[in-house]
C-alpha atoms as a printed R data frame, in Angstrom:
    type eleno elety resid chain resno       x       y       z
1   ATOM     1    CA   MET     A     1   5.957 -17.794  50.557
2   ATOM     2    CA   LYS     A     2   2.518 -16.266  50.132
3   ATOM     3    CA   THR     A     3   4.120 -13.002  49.013
4   ATOM     4    CA   LEU     A     4   6.291 -14.845  46.487
5   ATOM     5    CA   HIS     A     5   3.230 -16.658  45.177
6   ATOM     6    CA   ILE     A     6   1.379 -13.365  44.652
7   ATOM     7    CA   ILE     A     7   4.391 -11.855  42.906
8   ATOM     8    CA   SER     A     8   4.599 -14.911  40.642
9   ATOM     9    CA   LEU     A     9   0.925 -14.586  39.721
10  ATOM    10    CA   ILE     A    10   1.398 -10.908  38.908
11  ATOM    11    CA   LEU     A    11   4.415 -11.651  36.716
12  ATOM    12    CA   LEU     A    12   2.556 -14.490  34.974
13  ATOM    13    CA   SER     A    13  -0.450 -12.254  34.338
14  ATOM    14    CA   THR     A    14   1.811  -9.546  32.920
15  ATOM    15    CA   PHE     A    15   3.512 -12.085  30.651
16  ATOM    16    CA   LEU     A    16   0.186 -13.430  29.389
17  ATOM    17    CA   LEU     A    17  -1.063  -9.924  28.659
18  ATOM    18    CA   GLN     A    18   2.105  -9.162  26.712
19  ATOM    19    CA   CYS     A    19   1.769 -12.386  24.731
20  ATOM    20    CA   LYS     A    20  -1.932 -11.944  24.052
21  ATOM    21    CA   PRO     A    21  -2.368 -11.409  20.313
22  ATOM    22    CA   LYS     A    22  -3.686  -8.083  19.124
23  ATOM    23    CA   SER     A    23  -7.256  -8.048  17.881
24  ATOM    24    CA   ASN     A    24  -7.677  -9.447  14.369
25  ATOM    25    CA   ASP     A    25  -4.256 -11.169  14.423
26  ATOM    26    CA   HIS     A    26  -5.975 -14.400  13.363
27  ATOM    27    CA   PHE     A    27  -7.284 -12.741  10.213
28  ATOM    28    CA   LYS     A    28  -5.717 -13.970   6.970
29  ATOM    29    CA   ARG     A    29  -4.866 -10.612   5.443
30  ATOM    30    CA   SER     A    30  -2.332 -11.619   2.800
31  ATOM    31    CA   ILE     A    31  -3.650 -13.608  -0.156
32  ATOM    32    CA   ALA     A    32  -1.006 -16.006  -1.473
33  ATOM    33    CA   LEU     A    33  -0.640 -15.601  -5.234
34  ATOM    34    CA   HIS     A    34   2.096 -17.127  -7.375
35  ATOM    35    CA   GLY     A    35   2.418 -13.997  -9.473
36  ATOM    36    CA   GLN     A    36   2.125 -11.308  -6.784
37  ATOM    37    CA   SER     A    37   3.457 -11.456  -3.237
38  ATOM    38    CA   ASN     A    38   1.866  -8.242  -1.978
39  ATOM    39    CA   PHE     A    39  -1.849  -8.854  -2.514
40  ATOM    40    CA   ARG     A    40  -3.799  -8.293   0.685
41  ATOM    41    CA   ASP     A    41  -7.130  -7.363   2.241
42  ATOM    42    CA   ILE     A    42  -7.133  -3.918   3.857
43  ATOM    43    CA   GLY     A    43 -10.275  -4.547   5.908
44  ATOM    44    CA   ASN     A    44 -10.838  -6.059   9.352
45  ATOM    45    CA   TYR     A    45  -9.365  -3.074  11.192
46  ATOM    46    CA   THR     A    46 -11.176  -1.254  13.998
47  ATOM    47    CA   ASN     A    47 -11.669   2.501  13.740
48  ATOM    48    CA   GLU     A    48 -11.511   5.109  16.495
49  ATOM    49    CA   ASP     A    49 -15.244   4.693  17.212
50  ATOM    50    CA   GLY     A    50 -14.944   0.941  17.695
51  ATOM    51    CA   GLU     A    51 -16.490   0.121  14.300
52  ATOM    52    CA   MET     A    52 -14.955  -2.617  12.177
53  ATOM    53    CA   MET     A    53 -13.936  -2.091   8.559
54  ATOM    54    CA   LYS     A    54 -15.399  -5.002   6.600
55  ATOM    55    CA   SER     A    55 -13.085  -7.538   5.013
56  ATOM    56    CA   GLY     A    56 -13.453  -9.015   1.545
57  ATOM    57    CA   LEU     A    57 -14.276  -5.681  -0.080
58  ATOM    58    CA   VAL     A    58 -11.051  -3.768  -0.712
59  ATOM    59    CA   TYR     A    59  -7.650  -5.192  -1.608
60  ATOM    60    CA   ARG     A    60  -4.261  -3.582  -2.252
61  ATOM    61    CA   SER     A    61  -1.633  -5.131  -4.488
62  ATOM    62    CA   GLY     A    62   1.370  -4.841  -6.727
63  ATOM    63    CA   ALA     A    63   1.127  -5.337 -10.493
64  ATOM    64    CA   LEU     A    64  -1.113  -8.190 -11.614
65  ATOM    65    CA   SER     A    65   0.614  -8.904 -14.912
66  ATOM    66    CA   LYS     A    66   2.367 -12.107 -13.792
67  ATOM    67    CA   LEU     A    67  -0.624 -13.987 -12.429
68  ATOM    68    CA   ASP     A    68  -1.020 -17.594 -13.492
69  ATOM    69    CA   SER     A    69  -4.217 -19.565 -14.033
70  ATOM    70    CA   THR     A    70  -4.353 -20.587 -10.365
71  ATOM    71    CA   ASP     A    71  -4.096 -16.944  -9.283
72  ATOM    72    CA   ILE     A    72  -6.897 -15.957 -11.625
73  ATOM    73    CA   ILE     A    73  -9.092 -18.641 -10.091
74  ATOM    74    CA   GLN     A    74  -8.340 -17.138  -6.673
75  ATOM    75    CA   LEU     A    75  -9.478 -13.719  -7.886
76  ATOM    76    CA   GLU     A    76 -12.641 -15.341  -9.185
77  ATOM    77    CA   GLU     A    77 -13.226 -16.931  -5.778
78  ATOM    78    CA   LEU     A    78 -12.790 -13.490  -4.173
79  ATOM    79    CA   ASN     A    79 -15.491 -12.247  -6.576
80  ATOM    80    CA   ILE     A    80 -13.301  -9.329  -7.683
81  ATOM    81    CA   LYS     A    81 -15.395  -6.946  -9.781
82  ATOM    82    CA   THR     A    82 -13.114  -3.928 -10.199
83  ATOM    83    CA   VAL     A    83  -9.371  -3.415 -10.636
84  ATOM    84    CA   VAL     A    84  -7.725   0.016 -10.559
85  ATOM    85    CA   SER     A    85  -4.137   0.386 -11.782
86  ATOM    86    CA   PHE     A    86  -1.971   3.437 -11.059
87  ATOM    87    CA   LEU     A    87   0.701   2.323 -13.548
88  ATOM    88    CA   THR     A    88   1.980   4.647 -16.262
89  ATOM    89    CA   PRO     A    89   2.003   3.620 -19.940
90  ATOM    90    CA   GLY     A    90   5.771   3.053 -19.657
91  ATOM    91    CA   GLU     A    91   5.315   0.721 -16.712
92  ATOM    92    CA   ILE     A    92   2.556  -1.206 -18.458
93  ATOM    93    CA   ALA     A    93   4.837  -1.574 -21.472
94  ATOM    94    CA   LYS     A    94   7.510  -3.051 -19.186
95  ATOM    95    CA   TYR     A    95   5.392  -5.233 -16.881
96  ATOM    96    CA   GLY     A    96   2.536  -6.072 -19.256
97  ATOM    97    CA   MET     A    97  -1.223  -5.788 -18.866
98  ATOM    98    CA   ASP     A    98  -2.987  -7.180 -15.805
99  ATOM    99    CA   LYS     A    99  -4.151 -10.770 -16.142
100 ATOM   100    CA   LEU     A   100  -7.676 -10.831 -14.770
101 ATOM   101    CA   PRO     A   101 -10.760 -13.044 -14.737
102 ATOM   102    CA   ASN     A   102 -13.303 -12.457 -17.470
103 ATOM   103    CA   GLY     A   103 -15.823  -9.776 -16.668
104 ATOM   104    CA   VAL     A   104 -13.638  -7.750 -14.274
105 ATOM   105    CA   ASN     A   105 -13.857  -3.997 -14.862
106 ATOM   106    CA   TYR     A   106 -10.350  -2.583 -15.334
107 ATOM   107    CA   TYR     A   107  -9.465   1.101 -14.910
108 ATOM   108    CA   ASN     A   108  -6.058   2.655 -15.518
109 ATOM   109    CA   TYR     A   109  -5.496   5.936 -13.649
110 ATOM   110    CA   PRO     A   110  -1.750   6.563 -14.060
111 ATOM   111    CA   ILE     A   111   0.198   8.523 -11.454
112 ATOM   112    CA   THR     A   112   3.498   9.909 -12.710
113 ATOM   113    CA   GLY     A   113   4.538  12.886 -10.542
114 ATOM   114    CA   ASN     A   114   5.533  16.502 -11.140
115 ATOM   115    CA   ASN     A   115   8.885  15.523 -12.623
116 ATOM   116    CA   ASN     A   116   7.832  12.105 -13.889
117 ATOM   117    CA   GLU     A   117   9.061  10.390 -10.721
118 ATOM   118    CA   ALA     A   118   7.554   7.077 -11.844
119 ATOM   119    CA   GLN     A   119   9.743   7.148 -14.946
120 ATOM   120    CA   THR     A   120  12.780   8.041 -12.810
121 ATOM   121    CA   VAL     A   121  12.201   4.996 -10.609
122 ATOM   122    CA   LEU     A   122  11.545   2.799 -13.636
123 ATOM   123    CA   LYS     A   123  14.874   3.855 -15.163
124 ATOM   124    CA   ALA     A   124  16.693   3.236 -11.867
125 ATOM   125    CA   ARG     A   125  15.263  -0.275 -11.750
126 ATOM   126    CA   MET     A   126  16.575  -0.901 -15.253
127 ATOM   127    CA   ASP     A   127  20.178   0.280 -14.812
128 ATOM   128    CA   GLY     A   128  20.758   0.138 -11.040
129 ATOM   129    CA   ASP     A   129  21.586   3.842 -10.765
130 ATOM   130    CA   PHE     A   130  19.587   5.124  -7.762
131 ATOM   131    CA   SER     A   131  21.411   8.449  -7.495
132 ATOM   132    CA   LYS     A   132  18.165  10.211  -8.437
133 ATOM   133    CA   VAL     A   133  16.178   8.153  -5.906
134 ATOM   134    CA   PRO     A   134  17.807   9.279  -2.639
135 ATOM   135    CA   ILE     A   135  16.638   8.158   0.807
136 ATOM   136    CA   SER     A   136  14.624  11.379   1.220
137 ATOM   137    CA   PHE     A   137  12.649  10.437  -1.903
138 ATOM   138    CA   ASN     A   138  10.686   7.860   0.081
139 ATOM   139    CA   TYR     A   139   9.259  10.455   2.459
140 ATOM   140    CA   ASP     A   140   8.892  13.171  -0.172
141 ATOM   141    CA   ILE     A   141   7.018  10.902  -2.584
142 ATOM   142    CA   HIS     A   142   4.150  10.406  -0.137
143 ATOM   143    CA   GLN     A   143   3.827  14.169   0.290
144 ATOM   144    CA   LEU     A   144   3.977  14.602  -3.466
145 ATOM   145    CA   LEU     A   145   1.413  11.879  -4.157
146 ATOM   146    CA   ILE     A   146  -1.243  13.783  -2.210
147 ATOM   147    CA   GLU     A   147  -1.004  16.423  -4.933
148 ATOM   148    CA   VAL     A   148  -0.001  14.656  -8.150
149 ATOM   149    CA   GLY     A   149  -2.265  11.697  -7.446
150 ATOM   150    CA   GLN     A   150  -5.417  13.754  -6.953
151 ATOM   151    CA   SER     A   151  -7.086  12.793 -10.220
152 ATOM   152    CA   ALA     A   152  -6.310   9.083  -9.812
153 ATOM   153    CA   TYR     A   153  -7.363   9.016  -6.167
154 ATOM   154    CA   LEU     A   154 -10.572  10.898  -6.948
155 ATOM   155    CA   ASN     A   155 -11.442   8.320  -9.609
156 ATOM   156    CA   LEU     A   156 -10.699   5.506  -7.168
157 ATOM   157    CA   PHE     A   157 -12.905   7.038  -4.482
158 ATOM   158    CA   LYS     A   158 -15.718   7.615  -6.978
159 ATOM   159    CA   LEU     A   159 -15.650   3.855  -7.603
160 ATOM   160    CA   LEU     A   160 -15.518   3.161  -3.860
161 ATOM   161    CA   ALA     A   161 -18.659   5.264  -3.381
162 ATOM   162    CA   ASP     A   162 -20.702   2.834  -5.497
163 ATOM   163    CA   GLU     A   163 -21.508  -0.509  -3.846
164 ATOM   164    CA   ASP     A   164 -21.896  -2.198  -7.237
165 ATOM   165    CA   ASN     A   165 -18.135  -1.939  -7.833
166 ATOM   166    CA   TYR     A   166 -17.100  -4.154  -4.934
167 ATOM   167    CA   PRO     A   167 -14.912  -6.080  -4.286
168 ATOM   168    CA   ILE     A   168 -12.202  -3.686  -5.536
169 ATOM   169    CA   VAL     A   169  -8.451  -4.092  -6.011
170 ATOM   170    CA   PHE     A   170  -6.114  -1.121  -6.506
171 ATOM   171    CA   HIS     A   171  -2.417  -1.424  -7.305
172 ATOM   172    CA   CYS     A   172   0.757   0.136  -8.644
173 ATOM   173    CA   SER     A   173   3.978  -1.689  -9.541
174 ATOM   174    CA   HIS     A   174   4.894  -3.158  -6.140
175 ATOM   175    CA   GLY     A   175   1.926  -2.048  -4.035
176 ATOM   176    CA   VAL     A   176   4.047   0.268  -1.897
177 ATOM   177    CA   HIS     A   177   4.128   4.034  -2.582
178 ATOM   178    CA   ARG     A   178   1.144   4.966  -4.776
179 ATOM   179    CA   THR     A   179  -0.862   2.061  -3.434
180 ATOM   180    CA   GLY     A   180   0.296   2.719   0.126
181 ATOM   181    CA   THR     A   181  -0.909   6.309  -0.080
182 ATOM   182    CA   ALA     A   182  -4.254   5.188  -1.526
183 ATOM   183    CA   ALA     A   183  -4.697   2.614   1.264
184 ATOM   184    CA   ALA     A   184  -3.842   5.242   3.882
185 ATOM   185    CA   LEU     A   185  -6.507   7.546   2.437
186 ATOM   186    CA   VAL     A   186  -9.130   4.791   2.480
187 ATOM   187    CA   HIS     A   187  -8.295   3.846   6.045
188 ATOM   188    CA   ALA     A   188  -8.258   7.465   7.225
189 ATOM   189    CA   THR     A   189 -11.640   8.055   5.560
190 ATOM   190    CA   VAL     A   190 -13.292   5.406   7.717
191 ATOM   191    CA   GLY     A   191 -11.474   6.533  10.861
192 ATOM   192    CA   ILE     A   192  -8.757   3.893  11.234
193 ATOM   193    CA   PRO     A   193  -6.082   5.211  13.685
194 ATOM   194    CA   TRP     A   194  -2.825   6.358  12.113
195 ATOM   195    CA   GLU     A   195  -0.813   3.809  14.089
196 ATOM   196    CA   THR     A   196  -2.843   1.028  12.467
197 ATOM   197    CA   ILE     A   197  -2.536   2.655   9.045
198 ATOM   198    CA   THR     A   198   1.240   2.672   9.440
199 ATOM   199    CA   GLU     A   199   1.271  -0.983  10.544
200 ATOM   200    CA   ASP     A   200  -0.669  -1.925   7.431
201 ATOM   201    CA   TYR     A   201   1.801   0.026   5.289
202 ATOM   202    CA   LEU     A   202   4.759  -1.803   6.832
203 ATOM   203    CA   LEU     A   203   3.223  -5.220   6.130
204 ATOM   204    CA   SER     A   204   4.670  -4.859   2.624
205 ATOM   205    CA   ASN     A   205   8.092  -5.521   4.182
206 ATOM   206    CA   GLN     A   206   6.870  -8.932   5.352
207 ATOM   207    CA   CYS     A   207   4.991  -9.826   2.183
208 ATOM   208    CA   ARG     A   208   7.870  -8.836  -0.074
209 ATOM   209    CA   LYS     A   209  10.788  -9.941   2.113
210 ATOM   210    CA   GLU     A   210  12.238 -12.567  -0.254
211 ATOM   211    CA   GLU     A   211  11.461 -10.509  -3.340
212 ATOM   212    CA   VAL     A   212  13.067  -7.387  -1.835
213 ATOM   213    CA   SER     A   213  16.242  -9.206  -0.816
214 ATOM   214    CA   LYS     A   214  16.571 -10.646  -4.298
215 ATOM   215    CA   ARG     A   215  15.847  -7.297  -5.942
216 ATOM   216    CA   ILE     A   216  18.400  -5.389  -3.848
217 ATOM   217    CA   ASN     A   217  21.086  -7.903  -4.836
218 ATOM   218    CA   GLU     A   218  20.109  -7.742  -8.524
219 ATOM   219    CA   LEU     A   219  20.146  -3.949  -8.605
220 ATOM   220    CA   SER     A   220  23.452  -3.780  -6.734
221 ATOM   221    CA   LYS     A   221  25.010  -6.046  -9.386
222 ATOM   222    CA   LEU     A   222  23.546  -3.861 -12.134
223 ATOM   223    CA   ALA     A   223  25.037  -0.795 -10.473
224 ATOM   224    CA   LYS     A   224  28.504  -2.376 -10.325
225 ATOM   225    CA   ASN     A   225  28.385  -2.818 -14.103
226 ATOM   226    CA   ASN     A   226  27.098   0.715 -14.677
227 ATOM   227    CA   PRO     A   227  30.024   3.124 -15.328
228 ATOM   228    CA   TYR     A   228  27.821   6.087 -14.387
229 ATOM   229    CA   VAL     A   229  27.373   4.947 -10.788
230 ATOM   230    CA   PHE     A   230  30.213   6.640  -8.934
231 ATOM   231    CA   ASN     A   231  29.342   6.022  -5.272
232 ATOM   232    CA   MET     A   232  28.478   2.367  -4.767
233 ATOM   233    CA   LYS     A   233  27.960   2.646  -1.014
234 ATOM   234    CA   GLU     A   234  25.496   5.516  -1.299
235 ATOM   235    CA   ASN     A   235  23.761   3.863  -4.234
236 ATOM   236    CA   LYS     A   236  23.290   0.633  -2.230
237 ATOM   237    CA   GLU     A   237  21.839   2.674   0.654
238 ATOM   238    CA   ASN     A   238  19.403   4.346  -1.737
239 ATOM   239    CA   ILE     A   239  18.316   1.004  -3.191
240 ATOM   240    CA   THR     A   240  17.800  -0.487   0.264
241 ATOM   241    CA   ALA     A   241  15.859   2.540   1.501
242 ATOM   242    CA   PHE     A   242  13.528   2.366  -1.493
243 ATOM   243    CA   TYR     A   243  12.716  -1.305  -1.007
244 ATOM   244    CA   LYS     A   244  12.684  -1.592   2.801
245 ATOM   245    CA   LEU     A   245   9.902   0.632   4.102
246 ATOM   246    CA   LYS     A   246   9.992   2.702   7.272
247 ATOM   247    CA   LYS     A   247   7.001   4.199   9.056
248 ATOM   248    CA   GLU     A   248   8.491   7.672   8.624
249 ATOM   249    CA   TYR     A   249   7.944   7.443   4.867
250 ATOM   250    CA   LEU     A   250   4.162   7.329   5.123
251 ATOM   251    CA   GLU     A   251   4.181  10.248   7.549
252 ATOM   252    CA   GLY     A   252   4.800  12.411   4.490
253 ATOM   253    CA   CYS     A   253   1.183  11.687   3.545
254 ATOM   254    CA   ALA     A   254  -0.202  12.592   6.983
255 ATOM   255    CA   THR     A   255   1.875  15.773   7.195
256 ATOM   256    CA   ALA     A   256   0.807  16.994   3.759
257 ATOM   257    CA   ILE     A   257  -2.884  16.460   4.490
258 ATOM   258    CA   GLN     A   258  -2.746  18.047   7.933
259 ATOM   259    CA   GLN     A   259  -0.762  21.083   6.815
260 ATOM   260    CA   ASP     A   260  -2.659  21.805   3.608
261 ATOM   261    CA   TYR     A   261  -6.169  20.483   4.270
262 ATOM   262    CA   GLY     A   262  -6.612  19.881   7.981
263 ATOM   263    CA   ASN     A   263  -7.992  16.345   7.641
264 ATOM   264    CA   THR     A   264  -8.741  13.613   5.108
265 ATOM   265    CA   ASN     A   265 -12.401  14.588   4.739
266 ATOM   266    CA   ASN     A   266 -11.397  18.111   3.668
267 ATOM   267    CA   TYR     A   267  -8.821  16.693   1.265
268 ATOM   268    CA   LEU     A   268 -11.351  14.389  -0.391
269 ATOM   269    CA   GLN     A   269 -13.822  17.218  -0.836
270 ATOM   270    CA   HIS     A   270 -11.052  19.417  -2.224
271 ATOM   271    CA   ILE     A   271 -10.224  16.891  -4.953
272 ATOM   272    CA   GLY     A   272 -13.894  16.596  -5.919
273 ATOM   273    CA   LEU     A   273 -15.624  14.010  -3.740
274 ATOM   274    CA   THR     A   274 -19.002  14.988  -2.300
275 ATOM   275    CA   GLU     A   275 -20.035  14.650   1.320
276 ATOM   276    CA   ASN     A   276 -22.658  12.153   0.205
277 ATOM   277    CA   GLU     A   277 -20.049  10.009  -1.560
278 ATOM   278    CA   ILE     A   278 -17.831  10.024   1.529
279 ATOM   279    CA   SER     A   279 -20.835   8.930   3.612
280 ATOM   280    CA   ASN     A   280 -21.547   6.157   1.098
281 ATOM   281    CA   ILE     A   281 -18.012   4.827   1.434
282 ATOM   282    CA   LYS     A   282 -18.247   4.759   5.206
283 ATOM   283    CA   SER     A   283 -21.651   3.081   5.044
284 ATOM   284    CA   ILE     A   284 -20.359   0.410   2.648
285 ATOM   285    CA   LEU     A   285 -17.108  -0.322   4.460
286 ATOM   286    CA   LEU     A   286 -18.052  -0.097   8.129
287 ATOM   287    CA   GLN     A   287 -20.042  -2.506  10.230
């Protein structure tokens, strides 16, 4: 009986350890907005040296053009000072300008791609034809963004190096690819482990679950009415792959940096950030 009791205690302890929430699980990362489901704080993560990235300073999001008056009040309560948009002129024409509190500094640093990938995706969203947005696109785009997004990411990091610009929000259309790469770069700069970076990336699946399901259905219906979509099954797979993220997609970013630059610090210096500016960012964001 004594042996059984000991075994029971061991099993109970193991169960409790497995059920113990990860650090920071209590943190309210996602900010509920009526006009944007994917607005969230990227802080409150622990880096490889045990330092905590401060919360309330940097936020990632999708487009902010559909915010209502209640949402704008929320941004005011967050004391947002700076908003950076990676949207192209064509996307802004479609979605509209960001709706922001008075006094917020707005910067538009469009990221398009070598072959105007942003326009390709925008067209696919309009007619349902995802033949030019294959599954491999989702991995390749993160590799590509490291190169084609250099100017936009440099401008973002220049803003991050100045404490007067905080709190900062950066976004693209849905807060996934261009924004996901930017968030990964910020996290890597302050030493957040890649596993955590990937987990943060995948949170978009949770935040956008209802929206994604609705969007996949809408685009599939569009495709059925598009005479130029010849393979419905493949097209549906492409649509689903674009909207439901996998951790492998973001690995395109890590691979590109490691192969071409060695590490994030080297990459940032290559695109034009100084060592002093990188130190400033770490000093501002870490506690």
